[in-house]
Structure formats: structure tokens, C-alpha cells
N, C-alpha and C positions, 0 to 999 in steps of 0.2 A: 440515656441518661447514667446507666454504670460509668460512660467515659466521664460525663460531669463529678459524678462520686468521685472517679480515680483524681482528678485533677484535683478538686477539694482536699483530699486525702493526702497528697503530695505537698500542698501547699502548707496545709495545716501540722504536716508530720516535721517540718522543720523548724517549728516554733513550738515543739512539744513542752519543752519544759516551761517555757512562757505561760501556753496554756492551760498546764498542770496547776502551776501557781496561782492562774487568775481563776482557776474552776474553783481551786481551794477556797479564794477571796469570796466568791461566791455562794460556795457552801456555807460557810462560815457567818455568811450575813443573811443567808436565808433561815439558818440554822436560829439566829440571835432575834432575828423578825419574828420566826417561830413561837420563842420561849417569852415573847411580850405578852400577848394574850393570857398565858398561864398566871404571868405577875398582876396583872390587871384582876383576874379570877381572885386571887389572893389578897388583894388590896380591898376587893369588895367584902369579901368573907369577912376580912379581917376589922369591920366595923363595929361589929360586934364585941371582940378582945380588946380593944384600946387603942390608942393613936400611936402606940410602940410600932407594934406590925405594921399598921399602915408607912408610917415612914419609912419603915424596913422594906416593905416591897417597894415603894415608890424610887427609894434609893436603887433599888435591883433593877426598874424599869430606866431611869436614868441611864443607868450604866448601859444595861443593854440597847439603849437609844443610840450613845456613844459609840459602841463598838460595830454598832450594824452600818452607821453614817463612816466610819476607819474603813470597815471591808469592804463597802459599796464603793467608797472611792477609788480603791486600788483595785476593784473588782473593774471596772470600766477605764481605769488609767491602764491596766494590762490588757486585757482584752481589747479594748476598742484599737488601741496601740497597735496591736500585733495585725488588728485588722487595714492599719494603714502600711504597716510593714510588707502585708501578704500584696496588699495594692501596687506596692514598690515594686515587690520581686514579678508580680503577674505584668505589671506594663513593662518592665525590661524586658521580660521573656518573649512577652511580643512583640514587642520592636526589634528586638534581636530575630525573632523568626523571620518578620516581613523583608528585613533589609537582607537574608537569604535566600529569599522566594525567587522564581526564575520572571523572566520578562511577561512571560505567557501569561501568568496569574495576573498580572497588573494589565494587560492587556483586554481581560472579559471581567475586572472587577473594576468598580466603580470608586476611587480614591473616597467623594466622600462617604462613602457605606463602610469602608476599612477605618476614616476618623469616628465615625459615631460608635463603632465597634470596641475602639479603642479608649474613648471616655465616656459616652453615656451607659455604655453596656458593663462597662471597667467598673463606672462607680456603683452601680447596681448589684454587681458581686461583692463587692468592700462593704456594702449595706447589709448584704447574705451574712457573710462571713463574720461581719463584726456585733451589730446591735442585734441582727436577725438570731444566730448563733447562741448569743449572749441572753438574749431575752427569751428564747427557746428552752435554755436549760433552767433560767431563773424561775418562770412560771412554772414552767413542771415541777421543780423540787417544791417549789412554796407550796403548790397543789396538793404534792404528794403528804408533803408534813401537815399541811393542815389539816385534813381528812385524816392520819394516822392518829393527831392528837384527838380531835373530834369523835373517831370513832372508839377510843379507847374512853372519853370520857362518857358519850350516851351514843350506843349505835346505832340506836332506831333515828333519833334527830339527826343522826350524821349520815344517814340514808335519804333522806330527804334534802338534804345540802349537796349531794351529789347527784340528785336525780336528773340536771340539764346536760352533764355530760355527755351520754349518748347522742343527745338530739345536735351538741354544739361539735362532737366528733362528726356526725353526718352531714351536716354544713360546713365544717371547713372541707372535708372531701369533697363536695359539690361546687361549693363557692371558689376552693382553691383552685379546681381545674379551668373554670370558666376566667378566671384571673391570668393563670397561667397563660392560656390562648390569647386574651384580650391583650396583653402585655408585649406577647412576640408579634404581635400584630403592629403595634404601637412602635417598636423597636424597628421594624424594619421600614414603617413610613418616617421615622426619623432619621434614618438611612437614605432614603428618598428626598430628603426637604435637606440634609446636609449637600448630597452629591449635587443637588440643583443649584444651591449658593454657590458650591467651589467651583462648578464650571460656569455659571455666570459671571464670577469673580474673575475666574482666569480669563475667560471671553469678554472681557468688558468692553475691549476696543472694539471686537468685532460686532457687538449689540450695540451701542452706540453709531457706528458706522452703519448699519442698516436700519437705523431707528426703531430698534425691538423692544424698547425700553417697555414699555407698557404692557405688550405683547408677554414678555417676560414677567412683570408683576403679575399678569391674570395667572400665569402658568402657576407663581409660586401660591399663591392666594388660594387657590384650586387644592394644592398641596396641604397647604396650610390649614383651610375648613375640613378636609380630609382628615387631618390629624386629631383635630380639636373633636371632631367628632365622634373619633375613634376613643379619647381620652375621655369623651361623656359616657360613653358607654360605659367603660372599665368603672366611672365614678359612681353608676347608677349600680352598680354590683355590687362596689365597694358601702355604699352609703345603704344599700337594704343589709348587707353583710353585719355591720356593726350594731344598728338598731337593736336586728336579732338575736345576736347575742346577749347586750342588755337587756332586751324584754324578759330573755332566759333569766336570765339572773334577777330580775325582779321578780319576777313568779317565786323562784326559789327563797330571796328574801321572804316574801310576805307568810308562805307555807313554814319555813323556819320558825316565824315571828307568831305564826298561831300554836304551832304544836309544842315549840320550845314555854310556850307562856302556860298552855295548861300542863304542861311537866314541873315548872314551877309551881304553880298552886296544887298541884297534887303533891308536891315536897318529894318528888323522885330526883330533883338537879336542885341543887341553889341558885340563889340569886346571880354569884358570881359564875356560876357554871351557864347561865345565859347569857349573861353579859359576855363572857369569854367565846360563847357560839357564835354570838352576832359581831365578834371583833375578829372572830375569823372568816365571817362571811363577808365582811367587810375587807381584809385582806384578798381573797378570792376575786375579787371584780376586778381589779387590776390584771391578774391572770387571766381571766375569763375577755375582757376587752383587750389587752395585748397580745393574745392569740389570735385574734383576726388582723392585729398589726403586722404580727410575726408572719403569719401566714402568707399576708400581701408582699412582705419582705422575700421571702423563702421562694416564692414562685415567680415574681421580678427577676431576683438573682439566677435561679436556676435558668429560667429562659436567655437570660443574657450569657450566660456562662457556656449555653449551646452553640450561641453565636460567636463566642470568642471559640470556644472548639472547635469551630467551623475553618476558622483561621490556622487554629495551630495544626489541626490534623492534614492540612495542605504541604506538601515535601516538596523540595525544589528540586526540579528536571537536570541540575547541574550540581554536583556536588563532587567533592576529592572523591575518590577508590579508597578501599580500608588499606591496598596496597599500594598509594601513591609512588609514583617515582620520581625523583628530585631530579628538577632540570640544571641544577649546578653553573656553573658559569657560562651562561647564552651567549653561542656565536651569533643567532638570527637568520640560520637557514631555514626554508618556510616551504614546504611541500603540498599542493592539494592533490588527493590522489583518488580520482573517481569521486568527485565528491559531487553528491545530490541533496538536494534540499525541498522539502515538499511541504507545504504550509497547509494542504489539506484540499485549494484549489485549484494546484496547479504546479508543477517544478518553479521554485525562484532560480535554481542552481542544475543544471543536468549532465552530471557526468564529468563536470570540470578537472584537467588534468594539468597541472601550475607548476612550477620549480623557483623557487626566489633566491638565489644565492646570499650567503650570510655578506652585509655589508651593502646590496645593492639596491638602488631605487626602481619599482616599478611603478607604472602608472596606468589607471583604469577608466577608459570612457565607454562610453553607451549610451544609448537611450535612455529614459525614466522607465524606471521597474525592469530594466534588463539583469538586473540580482546584482549590481556592485556592492550595495550595502550590507547584502546577505552576503557577501562574500569575504569582507573583514571583518564582519561581527562574528564569525567563526573563531577569528584566531583570539580575541578574549573568552570564549567559549561565553558568548552570552546564550548560546544555545548549538544545538551538536547537527551533525548535517543526519539526514534521514538514511543516508548512504555513503560508502566512502571513508575516508580518513585525511583528517587535517596533520601534520607533522612538523615539528619544530624541533632543529637537530636533529632527527629521527626518529624522534618520539611522538607517538600518537597522544593530541592533546587530551585524549580521553583517560590517560593512565595517569595525566599531571596533576597535581593540586591546583584548582582556578584560583584561588588566592597568590599563589607563587607565581603562576605564571602572570596575572596582569600585575603584579610589579615590575614585570620587564618590557609590559607595552605602556607607551603613552596614546593614548586616542582621543582626538577629535571628533567626536560624532557630528554627522548631517545636522541633528537637532542638537544647538547649542542651548546649556541650561547653567546658570548661574544660579547660587544663592543668595537671600537676603543679606547679605554682609559687606565689609569694606572688598575695592579693588585687591587688595593686597591677599585679603584672608581667601579670597576666592581664585588668586593664582596660585598660593601656597597651598590648596586643599589637596589634600592627599601626601603631602610632604612637612612631615613636622619637625620643627625648628629650625624652617628655613630662615634663612636670614634677609635684610631688606636688600642687601647688596645682590643677593642671589635673585629676587624677586624683580628685581628691578634690570637687572640682565637679560631675564625671560622676557621680562615687558619688551625691551630694546629688540631682541632677537624676534618676537612678533609684531614689529612695527605698532606697538601702541604707546610705547614712552613718551613719545612727542604729546598724545590726547591726554595721558593722565596729568603731565606737568601743568596742563590747562585748567584741569579740574581744580578748584577753591580748595578743596582739602589734598591733593594730591593722591600719594596711592591710600588714604584712611578716608575717601571718599565712599559714601554706602552705595550702595545699588539698590535697585526697586527689587521686588521679588520677582524672580527671575529675569534680572538685569533690563528691567522694565525701562529704566531710566538710563541706558545704554542704547544706542545705534545697533542694529543688526550686525555691522561692519565691526564695532568694537566688542560685541559680545565674542564673535568669532576669534577675534585676537587675543579677547581674554583666556579663551579656550585652548587656545592654540600657547600661550604663554604658559599655563597651569600642565600642558603634558611636556613642553619644554623644561620646566623647572624638574621632572622626575628624572633627565636624564636617560630615558629610557633606550634598551637595545634594538627595540621596534616602533616605528614612528606611524602610526595611520592618521591621515588627514583625510576623511571622508567630506569630499566637497565643502572644505573649509576654509575656503579664499573667494567663495560664490558672491559674499556680500559685501568685496571691498572693492574699490575701483582698480586699473589696471597699473595705475602708478605705484598706488599701496602695494598691490602684488607683487610690484617687482619689486620693490624695498623690501618686502617679507621673503621672496622667494632668495635674495641675494644673502639677506641674513641666516637663511636658511642652509645656505650650500654648505659652510662650515660644519653648523651642526649636523647635518645627514651624513656626513663624511666617517666612512666608518659603522653608521648604522644601516638596519634594514629599515627603507621606507616603504609605504605603499601610499599611491595619492590618488586621491578619484576627483576627476572634476571634468565639467562639461567643457573648459576652455584650454585651447589647445597652447595658449603660453604657458600655463600652468606646468603643463606636462611634457611638452618639447625637448627640454635637458633630461627626463629620464632614462635612465639605461636599459631599459626595455618598456613597450607599451600594449598592452592587451587592449582586445574591443568585446565586450559582450554583448550578447543579441540574444533575447528570451535565455537567459540562465544559460549561452554556452559560449565559448571564446571562437570568436568566427575571424579573428585577426590578431596578431602579435607579431612584432618586431621593431624597431628603433624609429623614430619620427621621420628618417628620410627614408628608411625602407617604407613605412604604411601610405607617407606622401606618393611614394611610384606606385605603389599597390592599386590605387585607383577606388578605393573600397569607401567604407563610412566614415574612415579616420580622415580620407584625402577629400571627401565632400565637406566635413566638418572643418575642416580645416582652410578649403577655400571659401567657405560663406563665413569665417571669421575673419578672413583678411578683407573680403566684402564690406563686412561691418564696418572695419578700421577705417578702411578707407574714404566709405561714406562719412563717417562721423568728422575725419579731418576735413573733407569738402566741406 
């Protein structure tokens, strides 16, 4: 609760001048509105004095109506406009925070849930900070002004006018709590629906391949029905809350009419004052009704703000230390010193010691799950080792700024990701101002230029979401071109040639030979043909280095690498036959 208030205060404080101006317009609007019944009383009571007084009061009434309209216009423009500005700031801050969070957060959080909070919940917060805050103060000030003037005219009649106030306050407290709880459940269910849609769209090929369209539609319908049922539960509460307020207002009207009529007949108040009281009662109808709507907006907004704060409360596990060491001109010397990585289910790496000289090419091979990807993911600090240290040019990576470190690395991960943009845009990702010639050169080195020339729009060809319109090999080569365009000091290829044929692989490696010269390169592959030219090869088994040496040395050693080499040579002979 206090955290939500702190968040609201922080964003409102940024626009304090605009809020003050909007608040001034709101107060002037309510004051001019509160003066209108006084003019009506004067007009009614002036009937006996002649037409001149009536015309004067009518002129006052028209003038007040014009002023009210002007102040009401600017009140809404300023305050609702500020709510849009706060929505803009909050969305930017939320997105900036999301892209700073570490991979483990996304491993335990559904994408659909995040999207629901960044859209639906954010809109509920905007409604709370815009219309909610504006109408809360407007209705409160209208109520205070009306009651103050009514009390000054006839305090006994004013007491009857405020009789429903305690009952209204009790209803607001009770119903507000129920609305908050039920809306929180609704938003959680909306997150479930968003996650289900996102997963189904991302895995649409798999759904069709296993003929699960009807099953997925059935599961989605179940979620949708539960979501509707929860909304209907909320509507029932709101549907009872609103008529309850209107009933209290109606009873109050009858009491004021009865008691006020007797006051007029007894000569205690004038007819004009009685008309004024009824006008004020009419003015209080909107605050009473709006109170239910405002409470609904506030409870919805606070529930959504708590869900957004759940994300903002998360802190990235990988961040620049306060006294970050500058890397300067990176040479590319890498050392793994007693590195252990434990995900909780067992060590993925266990006491790895490895030294890679600057400008050397190291190949890493091993069974699936042996820790190869974990090893290279430590270099760009996607996560830190559980124990031990990874050093670059003698500097512990935990002492460096991750952003500065990653600018020195060209990384092609095992799972290729492409954006829904042009091929040129995907290749140039991360390199602002890349020229067409630079993009074309990178595509040539990755063995992709020939494929692109065959596309109708060439480099301007749009790829589908996650590169769905490209083959697996084309996606991998696009990712390689993206890494090469950065001209990194360290190049990491995590099984980046697995989806290309041996002929294309040979072409790419030939192009890469010149690129790798003078750079530190780490190659991960299951193919001997990919790694045999590396200066050094290590074999990982259950998170430990069990073999290391050159291609010839490992073949002679007769271990895992020699068996892998023999099997692949046999496969090539069988394919040739």
C-alpha cells in the first residue's frame, strides 16, 4: 500500500505545476457552480421587486455558466493530459526496467503476464490518476461548498441533506474492499488468458503438427469462461453499489422536500431559498453517483499499480558495480578460474580452469547438457558463476560494466532470435548508422548474400515474427552477420552452424578465417569439420574439461573426440555411397 502511494507521489510530483494549475481550474469551476443556486434564489425572490432585478440575476447566472464551462474545459484538458503524460512516463520506465532484468526473471515469468501488466494494468492506473483523482477532488469540493452554503442558509435543513453521508461512507468502505479484491483476481485471470494466447501463437506450428487446435480452443474457452464469470461477480457488486447510493439520495430528496416545504409554509425561509436548496440537492446527486464510479476506478487502479510494482520491485542480478573498472582497449585474453555454476538441480560447470590467449581460437565440444552454452554465457555476463571467476585481460568481469563488456562481444546464441523487421534491419541491429555496404559485407562473410539476392525485395525483405519466413540455416547466418557487423574483439559462435549443410559451412568458415584473425573466437559445435582448424579444442563432460589439445592430439588420445571424429567420418562415407 505504502509502496503504491510512493509510486503515485513520485509521478505526480513531476507534474506538480500542471497539477496545481489544473487544481486551480477545478476549484474555480466548483466555486462558479456553487454560486449558481444563489443566483437562482435571488432571481426567484426578485419576482416581487420587478423585472430589472430578475434580468440582472439572469445575467449573473449566464456569466457564471460561461465561466464554469471555461474552467471545466481547462480542468479536463490539463488533468487528463497529465494522466496521459504519467502513463507515458510509467510505460517508458516499466519497459526500461524490463530490459534491465536478468534472464532468470523471464525464465520464471510468463510473457503474457508481463504484457497484461504493461497494457491493461497500466491503463487502469492511468484512469485512477486521471479521471479518478480529478473527479475525487471535484466531487469532494462540490459537496463541501454546497453543504457550507446550505448550512449558512438553514442549518436544520442542511442536516437532513447530509443524513445519507455516514451510510454512503460505510458503503464505500465495504464495497471498495470487495471491488479491489475481485478486480485483482480479474487482472490475474487476464494475465492467464494473455499468456495462453502468446504461447499458442508462438507455438502455432507445433499445435498444427500435433492436431491440437480443438484441444487448445477448449482450454482457451475454459479460461475465457472463468474470466467472464469473475467479471460478472464484479458487475453484481457494482450493480448493487450504484442503486444503493441513488436510493439514499432519493430518500434524502423526499425528506428535504417535506421539511423544506414546511419551512416555506411557516415563513422561516423564502421560496427562493427553498428552490436553492433543491438546486443544491440536484448538484449533490452527481457527487453521490460519481463517488461509486471514482471508488471503482481507485480500487481498480490501486490493484493494478500493485501488480506493476511487483515488476518494478524486481532487481537485476547482473548490474554494474558502483566502482566499475574501465575495460579500455580490449585485447581478448580470457581466463576461467575455478568456475562453478549451479542452477539448483546440480552443477552445470564444476571447477573449470581454462585460459584462452588473446587472438586465439578455441573450440568446445561435448555431449548435450555438458555445459558448453553455460560456459560461453558467462562471458557477456548473462549470469555470474556460483563460485570462481571469469577474467578478461586480467579483470574480473564482475568488476566491469556489463554494457561496456557486451559491446566488445559478438555473440551468436544457440537459439537464434530475429525481429519482425527487414533483413537489413536484423543484420544492423545494435550498430547505429550501419551503411548498406557494411551490411552486405557482413552478409557475404556469413554466406547469406546469395540467398538475399534471390528474395524479391533483397535486403528490404521483411521477415516474419521470430524470422518465421526464413529457414533455420538462413536465420543462423543472419545472426552470424549481425555479430560480424559489430567487428567485435571477441566472437562467440554457440553451435551457430548446426542448421547449414557441410558445403555452406565450409564457405562460411572460409569467409570467417580472415575475420577471426587477430580476434579471440570461441566455437561450439558438434561437427568435427567446424572445430578441426581451431588452435585448441576442449571437451566438456558433466561440467568438467576432460580433454584438451589440438585436433591431431585429441584424435591420437582416443577419447570422446576421437570417437566423435570416427563416427562423423563414417557418416560422410555412407552419404557418399
